[in-house]
C-alpha positions as CSV (number, residue, x, y, z in Angstrom):
1,M,0.5,18.8,-0.9
2,P,-1.2,17.5,2.2
3,S,0.4,17.5,5.5
4,V,1.2,14.0,7.1
5,E,-1.9,14.3,9.4
6,Q,-4.2,15.3,6.5
7,A,-2.8,12.1,4.7
8,R,-3.3,9.9,7.6
9,S,-6.9,11.2,7.9
10,R,-7.7,10.5,4.3
11,L,-6.1,7.1,4.3
12,Q,-8.3,6.1,7.3
13,T,-11.4,7.5,5.5
14,E,-10.5,5.9,2.1
15,L,-9.7,2.4,3.8
16,R,-13.1,2.5,5.6
17,R,-14.8,3.3,2.6
18,A,-13.0,0.6,0.6
19,Q,-13.9,-2.0,3.3
20,Q,-17.6,-1.1,3.4
21,N,-17.8,-1.5,-0.4
22,G,-16.1,-5.1,-0.3
23,V,-12.8,-4.0,-1.8
24,K,-10.0,-6.6,-1.1
25,V,-7.0,-5.0,-2.4
26,L,-6.1,-1.3,-3.0
27,K,-3.0,0.4,-4.6
28,L,-2.1,3.4,-2.7
29,I,-0.2,6.0,-4.4
30,H,1.8,8.1,-1.8
31,G,4.5,9.2,-3.9
32,Y,8.4,9.1,-3.2
33,G,9.1,12.5,-2.3
34,S,9.7,15.6,-4.4
35,S,13.4,15.4,-3.6
36,G,13.8,11.9,-4.6
37,V,15.2,10.7,-1.5
38,G,12.0,9.6,0.4
39,G,9.3,11.8,1.5
40,D,7.6,12.3,4.9
41,L,4.1,11.1,3.5
42,R,5.6,7.9,2.3
43,I,7.3,7.0,5.5
44,A,4.3,8.1,7.9
45,L,1.7,6.4,5.7
46,Q,3.9,3.1,5.5
47,S,4.3,3.1,9.2
48,T,0.8,3.8,9.7
49,L,-0.2,0.7,7.4
50,R,2.5,-1.7,9.3
51,Q,0.7,-0.6,12.6
52,M,-2.7,-1.2,11.2
53,A,-1.7,-4.7,9.9
54,H,-0.1,-5.4,13.4
55,R,-3.6,-4.5,15.0
56,H,-5.4,-6.7,12.4
57,E,-7.1,-3.5,11.0
58,I,-5.9,-4.5,7.6
59,H,-4.7,-7.8,6.4
60,D,-1.4,-6.8,5.1
61,C,0.7,-4.2,3.2
62,I,3.3,-4.7,0.5
63,Y,5.6,-1.9,-0.1
64,G,6.2,-0.9,-3.9
65,E,9.9,-2.0,-3.6
66,N,8.7,-5.6,-2.6
67,W,5.8,-5.9,-5.1
68,R,7.5,-8.5,-7.1
69,T,7.0,-12.3,-7.7
70,S,10.2,-13.2,-5.9
71,N,8.8,-11.8,-2.6
72,E,7.1,-14.4,-0.4
73,R,4.0,-12.2,0.4
74,T,3.6,-10.9,-2.8
75,W,3.7,-14.5,-4.4
76,E,1.0,-15.6,-1.8
77,L,-1.3,-12.6,-2.8
78,L,-0.8,-13.4,-6.5
79,K,-1.8,-17.0,-6.0
80,L,-5.1,-15.8,-4.3
81,M,-5.8,-13.2,-6.8
82,P,-4.0,-13.9,-10.2
83,E,-5.7,-10.8,-11.8
84,L,-3.2,-8.8,-10.0
85,K,-0.4,-10.3,-12.1
86,S,-1.4,-7.7,-14.7
87,D,-0.7,-4.6,-12.5
88,S,1.8,-2.3,-14.2
89,D,3.9,-1.8,-11.0
90,L,4.5,-5.6,-10.4
91,G,8.3,-6.0,-10.4
92,K,9.3,-2.3,-11.0
93,G,10.3,-1.4,-7.5
94,N,8.0,1.6,-7.2
95,K,8.7,3.1,-4.1
96,G,5.9,5.5,-4.5
97,M,3.0,3.0,-3.9
98,T,2.0,0.4,-1.6
99,I,-0.5,-2.5,-1.9
100,V,-3.1,-2.8,0.7
101,V,-4.7,-6.0,1.4
102,L,-8.0,-5.4,3.4
């Protein structure tokens, strides 16, 4: 298990690599925490992504629990990229992942 700082560093590296390769959307699997009540990595990485979106370093992030067609931000992304409608986590409320829009 990486520390929060190791996970943040790897997140930054992978996001840069994805942007350089022209990737538009990533599914980040950060887990929900081994205790089942929400882990430090999930909280820290989602906070980092929120800050990055605020600073316009990424376009958006949609937490797994909001990754459903009834969510306005999800629906807007699905209209732009309909191929994402086949994502296996869509509508499942998976708190262990986050969709990152670059």
